BAFI-3210 file (N, C-alpha, C; in Angstrom, 3 decimals, decimal comma, padded with zeros to 6 digits):
// residues 279
n [1|2|3|4|5|6|7|8|9|10|11|12|13|14|15|16|17|18|19|20|21|22|23|24|25|26|27|28|29|30|31|32|33|34|35|36|37|38|39|40|41|42|43|44|45|46|47|48|49|50|51|52|53|54|55|56|57|58|59|60|61|62|63|64|65|66|67|68|69|70|71|72|73|74|75|76|77|78|79|80|81|82|83|84|85|86|87|88|89|90|91|92|93|94|95|96|97|98|99|100|101|102|103|104|105|106|107|108|109|110|111|112|113|114|115|116|117|118|119|120|121|122|123|124|125|126|127|128|129|130|131|132|133|134|135|136|137|138|139|140|141|142|143|144|145|146|147|148|149|150|151|152|153|154|155|156|157|158|159|160|161|162|163|164|165|166|167|168|169|170|171|172|173|174|175|176|177|178|179|180|181|182|183|184|185|186|187|188|189|190|191|192|193|194|195|196|197|198|199|200|201|202|203|204|205|206|207|208|209|210|211|212|213|214|215|216|217|218|219|220|221|222|223|224|225|226|227|228|229|230|231|232|233|234|235|236|237|238|239|240|241|242|243|244|245|246|247|248|249|250|251|252|253|254|255|256|257|258|259|260|261|262|263|264|265|266|267|268|269|270|271|272|273|274|275|276|277|278|279]
n.u [022,864|024,931|026,569|024,635|024,131|026,743|027,132|025,172|026,324|028,942|027,810|026,702|029,165|030,440|028,660|029,304|031,805|031,916|030,228|032,170|034,326|033,542|033,429|031,337|031,200|033,852|033,874|031,625|032,514|034,858|033,788|031,617|033,348|034,162|032,249|030,845|029,746|027,178|026,171|023,220|022,075|023,333|022,127|019,545|019,414|020,336|017,872|016,050|016,411|016,521|014,274|014,156|016,546|019,333|021,838|024,632|027,572|030,535|031,874|034,514|034,500|032,871|033,771|036,095|034,761|034,435|032,028|030,440|029,451|026,169|025,930|024,759|023,471|022,580|024,466|024,014|023,793|025,781|027,230|030,584|033,371|035,903|039,126|042,210|045,780|047,583|050,481|051,886|054,059|054,704|054,963|057,843|058,923|058,613|057,378|054,080|051,422|048,097|044,324|042,605|039,030|037,769|035,254|032,811|032,250|030,227|029,909|029,050|027,285|026,138|023,637|023,025|021,542|021,974|024,350|026,385|027,687|030,049|028,281|027,452|028,356|025,664|024,345|022,375|022,654|024,246|023,074|021,172|018,073|014,719|012,901|010,189|006,776|005,515|006,366|007,134|004,530|003,640|006,289|007,308|005,900|007,121|009,800|009,593|008,947|011,341|013,038|011,746|012,327|014,889|014,719|013,830|011,460|009,180|008,644|006,501|008,073|009,303|012,042|013,687|015,227|015,833|015,426|014,834|015,751|017,824|017,497|019,325|019,072|016,508|015,664|014,420|013,309|012,834|010,830|010,235|006,870|005,892|006,616|006,772|005,707|008,040|010,532|010,096|010,566|013,014|014,216|013,737|015,181|017,833|017,770|017,361|019,893|021,691|020,475|021,475|024,280|025,593|024,822|026,358|028,451|030,894|031,394|034,150|033,808|031,529|031,160|032,141|030,012|027,554|027,986|028,414|025,225|023,695|024,817|023,983|021,217|020,769|021,813|019,694|017,445|017,766|017,975|015,082|013,639|013,755|014,624|017,033|018,890|018,868|018,903|020,796|023,248|024,523|024,482|026,107|028,165|028,932|029,193|031,308|033,383|034,048|035,884|036,781|037,886|037,022|034,484|034,839|036,381|034,238|032,590|031,972|031,030|028,617|027,218|026,942|025,216|023,010|022,554|021,384|019,029|017,410|017,225|015,333|013,082|012,386|011,934|009,499|008,035|007,693|006,519|003,889|002,743|002,432|000,450|-001,669|-002,168|-003,148|-005,519]
n.v [-037,702|-037,044|-034,987|-032,622|-032,544|-031,928|-029,660|-027,756|-027,838|-026,833|-024,195|-023,826|-023,368|-021,415|-019,162|-019,236|-018,375|-015,914|-014,781|-015,033|-013,470|-010,892|-007,839|-007,424|-009,509|-010,011|-008,167|-008,722|-011,403|-010,347|-008,712|-010,584|-012,238|-010,945|-011,168|-012,430|-015,851|-016,272|-018,207|-020,146|-019,325|-016,812|-015,729|-015,812|-013,695|-011,403|-011,116|-010,922|-008,509|-006,664|-007,255|-006,905|-006,832|-007,208|-007,507|-007,895|-006,937|-006,109|-003,021|-002,136|-003,999|-002,840|-000,697|-001,222|-002,025|000,623|001,862|003,257|003,602|005,047|008,146|007,749|005,402|002,195|-000,651|-004,038|-006,847|-009,669|-013,264|-013,696|-015,958|-016,504|-017,167|-018,696|-018,725|-021,936|-023,760|-026,940|-029,176|-032,337|-036,027|-036,295|-034,055|-031,915|-028,482|-027,332|-025,250|-024,374|-023,308|-022,668|-022,923|-020,679|-020,107|-017,080|-013,924|-010,967|-009,080|-006,200|-005,406|-004,546|-003,725|-003,156|-000,914|000,773|001,970|003,979|005,055|004,005|002,219|-001,138|-004,023|-005,276|-008,251|-009,666|-009,745|-011,880|-013,959|-017,206|-017,189|-017,947|-019,915|-019,107|-019,789|-022,463|-025,833|-028,436|-030,269|-033,232|-033,715|-033,701|-036,155|-038,118|-038,046|-038,333|-041,197|-042,350|-041,784|-043,481|-045,861|-046,187|-046,576|-044,436|-042,467|-039,826|-036,905|-033,744|-031,526|-029,837|-028,881|-026,801|-023,996|-024,790|-025,721|-028,299|-031,766|-034,726|-037,543|-039,838|-042,101|-042,842|-042,962|-040,975|-038,449|-034,832|-031,991|-028,691|-027,553|-025,119|-023,638|-022,631|-024,801|-024,786|-024,381|-026,177|-028,515|-028,488|-028,370|-031,188|-032,633|-031,790|-032,813|-035,532|-036,063|-036,041|-038,517|-040,382|-039,887|-039,762|-041,903|-044,114|-043,798|-041,638|-038,053|-036,004|-033,574|-031,327|-029,241|-030,083|-032,053|-030,382|-028,810|-030,544|-031,721|-029,771|-028,727|-031,109|-030,898|-028,393|-029,153|-031,163|-029,748|-027,833|-029,498|-030,293|-028,188|-025,939|-022,953|-022,419|-021,049|-018,413|-019,158|-021,589|-020,727|-018,828|-020,467|-022,467|-021,120|-020,043|-022,376|-023,739|-021,952|-020,339|-021,616|-022,819|-025,288|-027,068|-027,360|-028,290|-030,541|-032,063|-032,580|-034,861|-036,994|-035,443|-035,227|-037,842|-038,485|-037,116|-037,891|-040,374|-039,798|-038,140|-040,251|-042,049|-040,377|-040,000|-042,664|-042,958|-041,022|-042,516|-044,727|-043,541|-042,555|-044,690|-045,800|-043,873|-044,270|-046,792|-046,271]
n.w [012,770|014,549|013,850|013,847|016,396|017,251|016,157|017,764|020,016|019,735|019,302|022,124|023,149|022,009|022,775|025,386|025,545|024,481|026,595|029,020|027,955|028,286|029,661|031,489|032,928|034,114|035,863|037,499|038,645|040,155|042,066|043,143|044,394|046,732|048,487|051,341|051,760|054,233|057,040|057,725|060,287|060,649|058,242|058,988|061,397|060,002|058,680|060,089|061,629|059,345|056,995|054,573|053,106|050,677|049,317|051,428|053,448|055,214|056,760|055,894|053,591|052,074|051,587|050,202|047,808|046,705|047,841|050,448|053,805|054,571|056,776|060,035|059,561|060,977|061,766|061,266|063,125|063,547|063,769|064,040|063,263|065,623|065,188|065,864|065,520|066,093|066,795|066,437|067,089|064,925|064,719|063,658|064,423|063,021|062,715|062,516|061,399|062,322|061,993|064,661|066,188|068,358|069,637|069,242|068,007|067,967|064,970|062,929|059,747|056,837|054,728|051,069|050,529|052,469|052,026|049,763|046,353|044,291|041,489|041,474|039,693|037,114|038,565|037,788|035,128|033,889|034,959|035,014|033,572|034,092|031,973|029,600|028,466|026,131|025,701|023,433|021,977|023,550|024,572|027,183|028,377|026,816|027,751|030,560|030,006|029,114|031,484|033,201|031,930|032,558|035,201|037,176|038,573|037,564|039,172|040,162|042,255|044,878|047,021|048,268|046,846|044,281|040,857|040,294|040,864|041,241|042,730|043,424|045,385|046,021|043,297|041,686|039,956|040,025|039,091|039,899|040,549|039,772|037,109|033,809|031,197|029,012|030,622|032,390|031,095|030,115|032,661|033,297|031,407|032,360|034,686|033,759|032,633|034,830|035,804|033,958|033,418|035,852|037,833|038,791|039,960|041,859|040,657|038,863|039,961|041,286|039,574|037,069|036,726|036,569|034,458|032,240|032,364|032,155|029,478|028,316|028,491|026,781|024,218|023,483|023,731|021,928|019,592|019,451|018,997|021,050|022,536|024,785|025,475|026,901|029,722|029,533|028,912|030,528|033,031|032,042|031,684|034,455|036,153|034,674|035,124|033,539|031,685|028,619|028,032|029,715|028,931|026,424|027,080|028,030|025,918|024,452|026,183|026,730|024,019|023,537|025,570|024,694|022,561|023,017|024,621|022,847|021,017|022,100|022,209|019,415|018,974|020,487|019,459|016,745|017,198|018,484|015,845|014,260|015,911|015,429|012,870|012,665|013,932]
ca.u [022,539|026,232|027,102|023,875|024,527|028,119|026,845|024,376|027,398|029,826|026,938|026,661|030,601|030,845|028,063|029,995|033,164|031,507|029,834|033,364|035,298|032,940|033,518|030,525|031,700|034,970|033,247|031,039|033,454|035,627|032,658|031,360|034,657|034,489|031,189|030,791|028,442|026,998|025,793|022,082|021,768|023,446|021,181|018,199|019,592|019,852|016,354|014,980|016,992|016,150|013,688|014,580|018,183|019,677|023,387|025,129|028,969|030,948|032,169|035,748|034,469|031,995|034,947|036,898|034,232|034,052|030,958|030,405|028,059|025,616|025,944|023,822|023,024|023,040|024,614|023,075|024,769|026,045|028,196|031,644|034,172|037,150|040,001|043,746|046,623|047,973|051,384|052,308|054,999|054,190|056,016|058,816|059,671|058,445|056,305|052,913|050,236|046,850|043,959|041,543|037,890|037,958|034,276|032,377|032,121|029,572|030,237|028,233|027,280|025,338|022,916|023,669|020,604|022,486|025,291|026,407|028,818|030,167|027,655|028,035|027,751|024,505|024,586|021,416|023,022|024,888|022,343|020,130|016,863|013,797|012,149|008,775|006,284|005,053|007,187|006,565|003,523|003,870|007,697|007,365|005,693|008,101|010,691|009,070|008,808|012,627|013,263|011,254|012,878|016,163|014,745|013,630|010,110|009,321|007,466|006,623|008,096|010,621|012,496|014,003|015,023|016,354|014,316|015,126|016,761|017,877|017,676|019,640|018,931|015,187|015,501|013,241|013,513|011,685|010,706|009,373|005,764|005,312|007,404|006,510|006,291|009,429|011,010|009,736|011,125|014,482|014,793|013,749|016,159|019,011|018,300|017,598|021,292|022,315|020,203|021,891|025,650|026,266|024,202|027,092|029,436|031,217|032,248|035,217|033,560|030,353|031,381|032,028|028,810|026,717|028,525|027,491|024,081|023,245|024,996|023,001|019,916|020,782|021,760|018,593|016,277|018,191|017,314|013,614|013,052|013,250|015,610|017,133|020,042|018,743|019,256|021,766|024,601|025,046|024,372|027,246|029,642|029,204|029,645|032,601|034,370|034,302|036,738|036,009|038,518|036,084|033,125|035,182|036,583|033,152|031,688|031,760|029,900|027,497|026,802|026,173|023,942|022,030|022,012|020,605|017,664|016,958|017,073|014,195|012,137|012,111|011,019|008,207|007,213|007,540|005,223|002,622|002,401|001,748|-000,815|-002,569|-002,182|-003,948|-006,659]
ca.v [-037,097|-036,635|-033,481|-031,596|-032,422|-031,409|-027,889|-027,330|-027,629|-025,629|-023,137|-023,362|-023,223|-020,130|-018,456|-019,252|-018,005|-014,735|-014,513|-015,038|-012,515|-009,694|-006,934|-007,752|-011,357|-010,064|-007,402|-009,670|-012,208|-009,540|-008,295|-011,737|-012,833|-010,373|-011,034|-013,949|-016,787|-016,429|-019,314|-020,090|-018,339|-015,316|-015,143|-015,448|-012,918|-010,365|-010,927|-010,348|-007,258|-006,001|-008,512|-006,210|-006,884|-008,184|-007,779|-007,583|-007,105|-005,254|-001,517|-002,556|-004,687|-002,017|000,678|-001,632|-001,962|002,114|002,182|003,818|003,563|006,610|008,764|007,498|003,812|001,487|-002,089|-005,504|-007,563|-011,076|-013,833|-014,283|-016,891|-016,216|-017,868|-018,153|-020,000|-022,690|-024,436|-027,771|-030,463|-033,594|-037,073|-036,229|-032,995|-030,832|-027,638|-027,078|-024,350|-024,498|-022,535|-023,108|-022,041|-020,575|-019,060|-016,156|-012,367|-009,971|-007,841|-005,576|-005,455|-003,172|-003,765|-002,429|000,258|001,541|002,381|004,635|005,122|003,001|001,375|-002,790|-004,704|-005,643|-009,589|-010,591|-009,671|-013,138|-015,051|-018,129|-016,456|-018,913|-020,196|-019,118|-020,327|-023,945|-026,691|-029,016|-031,325|-034,722|-034,255|-034,290|-037,748|-039,155|-037,803|-039,269|-042,816|-042,560|-041,646|-044,783|-046,825|-046,292|-046,714|-043,446|-041,880|-038,392|-036,185|-032,427|-031,196|-028,846|-028,898|-025,503|-022,876|-025,373|-025,926|-029,660|-032,249|-036,036|-038,331|-041,420|-043,170|-043,306|-043,241|-040,182|-036,924|-033,728|-030,777|-027,937|-027,342|-023,686|-023,074|-022,841|-025,916|-025,017|-024,607|-027,767|-029,558|-028,286|-028,973|-032,317|-032,942|-031,478|-033,989|-036,953|-035,909|-036,584|-039,843|-041,245|-039,589|-039,986|-042,688|-045,570|-043,291|-040,103|-037,671|-035,364|-032,460|-030,742|-028,139|-031,004|-033,005|-029,525|-028,477|-031,685|-031,969|-028,124|-028,922|-031,990|-030,081|-027,356|-029,745|-031,993|-028,887|-027,517|-030,445|-030,446|-026,849|-025,041|-021,976|-022,414|-019,955|-017,518|-019,871|-022,450|-020,046|-018,087|-021,486|-023,459|-020,091|-020,096|-023,921|-024,246|-021,242|-019,634|-022,494|-023,583|-026,335|-028,076|-027,483|-029,070|-031,949|-032,976|-032,713|-036,513|-037,510|-034,561|-035,607|-039,279|-038,306|-036,048|-038,547|-041,392|-039,039|-037,997|-041,773|-042,613|-039,704|-040,517|-043,986|-042,665|-040,588|-043,243|-045,575|-042,677|-042,343|-045,786|-045,992|-043,073|-044,840|-048,011|-045,759]
ca.w [014,088|015,520|013,307|014,156|018,019|017,517|015,894|018,894|021,222|019,236|019,544|023,332|023,565|021,304|023,498|026,753|025,401|024,566|028,031|029,776|027,704|028,402|030,875|032,578|033,455|034,894|037,069|038,164|039,201|041,133|043,073|043,834|045,092|047,969|049,575|052,231|052,309|055,360|057,724|057,926|061,542|060,331|057,270|060,002|062,211|058,846|057,864|061,212|061,600|058,130|055,837|053,035|052,781|049,373|049,571|052,795|053,559|056,392|056,461|055,214|052,314|051,068|051,280|048,769|046,320|046,485|048,418|052,083|054,900|054,790|058,105|060,810|059,371|062,146|061,298|061,444|063,995|063,235|064,600|063,496|064,353|066,251|064,984|066,276|064,999|066,914|066,355|066,713|066,571|064,643|065,089|062,971|064,717|062,143|063,360|061,892|061,881|061,698|062,690|065,770|066,255|069,876|069,905|067,918|068,514|067,345|064,280|062,058|058,522|056,229|053,066|050,197|050,453|053,631|051,503|048,532|045,874|042,723|041,080|041,272|037,991|037,249|038,584|037,077|033,405|033,915|035,775|034,160|033,686|033,824|030,473|029,417|027,162|025,931|025,014|022,331|022,399|023,907|025,045|028,493|028,682|026,208|028,525|031,782|029,718|029,257|032,686|033,605|031,121|033,322|036,890|037,501|038,424|037,599|040,001|040,545|043,671|045,247|048,234|048,154|045,686|043,220|039,967|040,390|041,709|041,187|043,812|043,056|046,196|045,625|041,841|041,704|039,331|041,029|038,736|040,735|039,855|039,527|036,144|032,480|030,354|028,335|031,937|032,969|030,127|030,348|033,856|033,578|030,590|032,968|035,650|033,344|032,322|036,047|035,953|032,818|033,376|037,338|038,870|038,876|041,129|042,220|039,574|038,789|040,674|040,646|038,321|035,769|036,324|036,308|033,025|031,565|032,303|031,242|028,143|027,240|028,207|025,610|022,912|023,347|023,387|020,411|018,473|019,249|018,751|021,880|022,926|026,313|025,501|028,119|030,967|029,468|028,442|031,682|033,958|031,965|031,821|035,823|036,413|033,983|035,861|032,229|031,429|027,604|028,066|030,522|028,076|025,102|027,215|028,357|024,457|023,965|027,006|026,361|022,601|023,463|026,214|024,245|021,321|023,785|024,956|021,543|020,262|022,640|021,874|018,073|018,982|020,885|018,052|015,811|017,762|018,170|014,671|013,997|016,508|014,677|011,479|013,182|014,365]
c.u [023,692|026,505|026,050|024,041|025,755|028,083|026,312|025,497|028,461|028,605|027,146|028,276|030,834|029,918|028,693|031,112|032,784|030,687|031,222|034,217|034,701|033,346|032,851|030,762|032,507|034,652|032,601|031,495|034,425|034,694|032,078|032,292|034,490|033,165|031,063|029,468|027,882|025,989|024,033|021,318|022,503|022,493|019,663|018,176|019,439|018,569|015,848|015,181|016,503|015,841|014,049|015,867|018,506|021,226|023,782|026,733|029,356|031,492|033,155|035,586|033,667|032,895|035,822|036,404|033,984|032,896|031,158|029,080|027,622|025,772|024,781|023,013|023,746|023,385|023,920|024,187|024,643|027,279|029,616|032,595|035,659|037,987|041,267|044,617|047,422|049,052|051,811|053,271|054,642|055,381|057,460|059,612|059,613|057,597|055,400|052,016|049,198|045,732|042,593|040,300|038,132|036,417|033,584|032,246|031,034|030,140|029,092|028,252|026,292|024,926|023,437|023,082|021,283|023,908|025,046|027,712|028,872|029,040|028,081|027,566|026,430|024,483|023,703|021,683|023,545|024,471|021,233|018,787|015,881|013,047|010,815|008,126|005,797|006,136|006,503|005,575|003,968|005,435|008,017|006,943|006,540|009,440|010,646|009,155|010,298|013,429|012,757|011,878|014,450|015,909|014,121|012,203|010,304|008,345|007,647|006,714|009,107|010,718|012,843|013,978|015,431|015,105|014,057|015,839|016,817|018,243|018,033|019,449|017,595|014,900|014,501|013,833|012,443|011,744|009,737|008,139|005,346|006,131|006,545|006,766|007,393|010,529|011,283|010,870|012,455|014,911|014,746|014,532|017,520|019,172|018,103|019,052|022,211|022,086|021,329|023,609|026,277|025,660|025,206|028,353|030,041|031,791|033,035|034,746|031,960|030,418|031,479|030,536|027,497|027,067|027,897|026,187|023,181|023,434|024,254|021,607|020,041|020,688|020,544|017,672|016,379|017,448|015,600|012,857|012,932|014,499|015,725|018,548|019,975|019,206|020,377|023,178|025,043|025,236|025,539|028,517|029,783|029,732|031,330|033,556|034,893|035,564|036,299|036,858|037,779|034,748|033,782|035,408|035,418|032,251|031,544|030,768|028,475|026,603|026,094|025,089|022,809|021,431|021,062|018,960|017,052|016,549|015,473|012,997|011,762|011,254|009,494|007,145|006,680|006,218|003,645|002,058|001,933|000,522|-001,979|-002,848|-003,208|-005,195|-007,517]
c.v [-036,239|-035,458|-032,583|-031,558|-031,614|-029,608|-027,333|-027,261|-026,756|-024,406|-022,312|-022,857|-021,717|-019,205|-018,101|-018,386|-016,381|-013,934|-014,179|-013,950|-011,209|-008,897|-007,283|-008,781|-010,946|-009,402|-008,392|-010,678|-011,454|-009,158|-009,570|-012,343|-012,191|-010,340|-012,594|-014,552|-016,870|-017,812|-018,918|-019,083|-017,168|-014,612|-014,745|-014,389|-011,382|-010,163|-010,729|-008,793|-006,167|-006,887|-007,929|-006,343|-007,532|-008,558|-007,108|-007,708|-005,787|-003,753|-001,684|-002,821|-003,708|-000,803|000,122|-002,000|-000,394|002,354|002,453|003,950|004,910|006,840|008,156|005,880|003,094|-000,293|-003,126|-006,343|-009,394|-011,368|-014,118|-015,024|-016,497|-017,340|-017,943|-019,341|-020,455|-023,366|-025,612|-028,891|-031,903|-034,657|-036,744|-035,052|-031,776|-030,059|-027,409|-026,058|-024,392|-023,565|-023,211|-022,334|-021,940|-019,684|-018,059|-014,911|-012,005|-009,106|-007,439|-005,566|-004,664|-003,751|-002,850|-000,935|001,045|002,028|003,270|004,946|004,367|002,154|-000,347|-002,933|-005,545|-007,562|-010,403|-010,648|-011,013|-014,256|-015,688|-017,219|-017,874|-018,856|-019,592|-019,785|-021,859|-024,621|-027,632|-030,172|-032,854|-034,890|-034,263|-035,657|-038,564|-038,954|-038,373|-040,658|-042,823|-042,906|-042,925|-045,902|-047,274|-046,409|-045,742|-042,783|-040,109|-037,584|-034,802|-032,066|-030,198|-028,601|-027,835|-024,586|-023,519|-025,535|-027,785|-030,611|-034,077|-037,005|-039,906|-042,771|-043,900|-043,082|-042,105|-038,992|-035,913|-032,669|-029,939|-027,671|-026,058|-022,913|-023,342|-024,436|-025,826|-024,936|-025,829|-028,669|-029,531|-028,884|-030,348|-033,324|-032,845|-032,703|-035,411|-037,190|-036,511|-038,226|-040,783|-041,046|-040,321|-040,870|-043,685|-044,975|-041,717|-039,536|-036,711|-034,362|-032,081|-029,795|-028,929|-031,616|-031,709|-028,944|-029,609|-031,847|-030,722|-028,166|-029,886|-031,254|-029,004|-028,055|-030,460|-030,878|-028,257|-027,965|-030,535|-029,089|-025,673|-024,396|-021,845|-021,786|-019,005|-018,101|-021,137|-021,580|-019,744|-019,496|-022,337|-022,621|-020,216|-021,396|-024,324|-023,348|-020,503|-020,496|-023,036|-024,732|-027,238|-028,304|-028,529|-030,457|-032,545|-033,106|-033,987|-037,007|-037,024|-035,101|-036,993|-039,388|-037,973|-037,268|-039,958|-040,905|-038,983|-039,215|-042,240|-041,842|-039,668|-041,964|-043,781|-042,028|-041,495|-043,978|-044,944|-042,582|-043,772|-046,199|-045,270|-043,690|-046,084|-047,579|-045,126]
c.w [014,838|014,999|014,059|015,737|018,338|017,383|017,005|020,010|020,769|019,445|020,797|023,749|023,117|022,282|024,676|026,594|025,349|026,040|028,800|029,545|027,962|029,707|031,790|033,592|034,499|036,227|038,083|039,278|040,373|041,959|043,962|044,842|046,408|049,130|049,990|051,850|053,565|056,031|058,043|059,182|061,469|059,465|058,134|060,778|061,084|058,530|059,078|061,795|060,379|056,939|054,813|052,267|051,580|049,526|050,775|052,722|054,795|055,618|055,563|053,552|051,370|050,714|050,230|047,342|045,952|046,902|050,102|052,593|054,888|056,364|058,783|060,822|060,392|061,486|061,865|062,195|063,412|063,870|063,592|064,172|064,822|065,963|065,369|065,918|066,049|066,009|067,058|066,374|066,032|065,189|064,640|063,490|063,849|062,994|062,300|062,423|061,631|062,729|063,614|066,069|067,720|070,101|068,863|068,659|067,517|066,500|063,431|060,828|058,055|054,623|052,527|049,803|051,565|053,346|050,287|047,849|044,872|042,953|041,009|040,156|038,420|037,385|037,960|035,466|033,159|034,395|034,796|034,249|033,128|032,244|030,526|028,431|027,193|025,458|024,141|022,797|022,819|024,529|026,446|029,081|027,956|026,973|029,982|031,417|029,884|030,495|033,432|033,310|032,100|034,699|037,549|037,299|038,321|038,285|039,842|041,983|043,837|046,830|048,972|047,374|044,562|042,206|039,534|041,006|041,322|042,183|043,764|044,150|046,101|044,194|041,445|040,940|039,674|039,754|039,561|039,809|039,178|038,233|034,734|032,054|029,725|029,406|032,431|032,309|030,187|031,352|033,763|032,710|031,536|034,056|035,121|033,085|033,563|036,088|035,159|032,851|034,559|038,052|039,348|039,509|040,856|040,863|039,977|039,902|040,302|039,482|037,068|035,500|036,051|034,763|032,127|031,363|031,692|029,898|027,399|027,199|027,210|024,438|022,689|023,125|022,205|019,294|018,761|019,205|020,048|022,490|024,092|026,573|026,774|029,587|030,920|029,440|029,794|032,884|033,330|032,204|033,508|036,440|036,139|034,545|034,602|031,436|029,875|027,380|028,697|029,449|027,079|025,592|027,907|027,140|024,210|024,695|026,942|025,075|022,501|024,389|025,604|023,402|022,144|024,274|023,665|020,790|020,626|022,612|020,302|018,090|019,243|019,987|017,033|016,085|017,785|016,846|014,041|014,692|015,840|013,408|011,534|013,591|013,163]
res [m|n|d|k|l|r|v|a|h|d|k|l|q|s|a|v|a|e|i|v|s|g|d|e|w|k|r|m|l|s|v|a|a|k|f|h|n|y|s|f|n|n|q|l|m|i|f|l|q|r|p|d|a|t|v|v|a|g|f|n|r|w|k|s|l|d|r|f|v|k|k|g|e|k|g|l|a|i|f|a|p|c|k|y|k|t|k|i|e|d|d|s|g|d|e|k|t|f|q|q|l|r|g|f|r|v|v|h|v|f|d|i|s|q|t|e|g|a|e|l|p|d|l|d|a|v|r|p|k|l|l|d|g|d|a|p|v|g|i|w|d|a|l|a|s|h|a|a|s|v|g|f|e|v|v|r|d|r|k|g|a|e|n|g|y|c|d|f|l|n|k|k|i|a|v|r|p|d|v|a|p|a|q|a|v|k|t|l|i|h|e|l|g|h|a|l|l|h|s|e|g|p|v|a|s|r|e|v|a|e|t|e|v|e|s|v|a|f|v|v|c|d|a|i|g|l|d|t|g|n|y|s|f|p|y|v|a|r|w|a|g|g|s|e|d|l|i|k|d|t|a|g|r|v|i|e|c|a|k|s|i|l|g|s|l|v|l|v|s|e|d|d|e|e|m|d|k|a|s]
***
C-alpha cells in the first residue's frame, strides 16, 4: 500500500509544482499582496455603500496596478487607523521605536467596477473548485465510523464560509450540508486528518497543518477512485506558499495518516462482505 500512496503523493507534489511555477500564480501572488484585509466593520461599511462590491482598494493602490478610478466615481468611506511612531528608553538605556494607535480617520476606497485599465489576473484560476458528483457507495458511513472510533462525532453543519471544521474541544467533525457527495467525502477526510494528526497538541503552523490534511485527503481519495485535483492542488499550493520542500517534509506523516484511514475502510468493506455472504 505504501508504494501506491507514495505515487499519489508524488502526483500531488508534481501538480502543485506545476501550479506555482506558472506565470498566473506569480501574477496572482503579486496582486493579492497589494490588497488589504479589511476589518468586519469596514466590510460592513463597504457593503452598505455598495452591496455589489467585489475587489476594493484605495486610489493609489489601484494606480500601482495600472488601473485608474473613473472620472466622477464616488469613493466608499471606511475607517483607517492613525498610527504614530513613539520612542521610549528601556531599562538598559537603549532607545526603541514602536507604533502607537491614536484613533481612526475616514479614507475612501473604490471597487474594481469603479476603475479601468490593466486586467487583473484571474484569481479564480488558482482557487480550489468545489467537487461535483457522487462518492463511492458506503464511504461516508465508513469514514464516520472511523471518526467515531477515535472519539469524534460527524455532523452536517456550517458556521460560516468554511466547508467543514474539526472541533477538538467538543470532539466533533462538521461538514457543510449543501455540497455534492464527492465534496462532502473529501471534506470529511480533510477534517478527519485534523482529528488524527493535530488533536494532541499545537502544530508547527496553520500552513503546515492545512498542507498535511489536504494532502491526506488527496491521497485517500486517489486510492478510493475519487479525483479531487481541482480542489486539492490549488489548496495545497496556497497553504504551502508554493514550497515544494514543505510538501516533501510532511510526506511521511501524510502517508501514515492516509494508510490509517484506508486501513479502517478496508476492514469495514471486509466486514460488509462477510455479512453479505452470511445472509
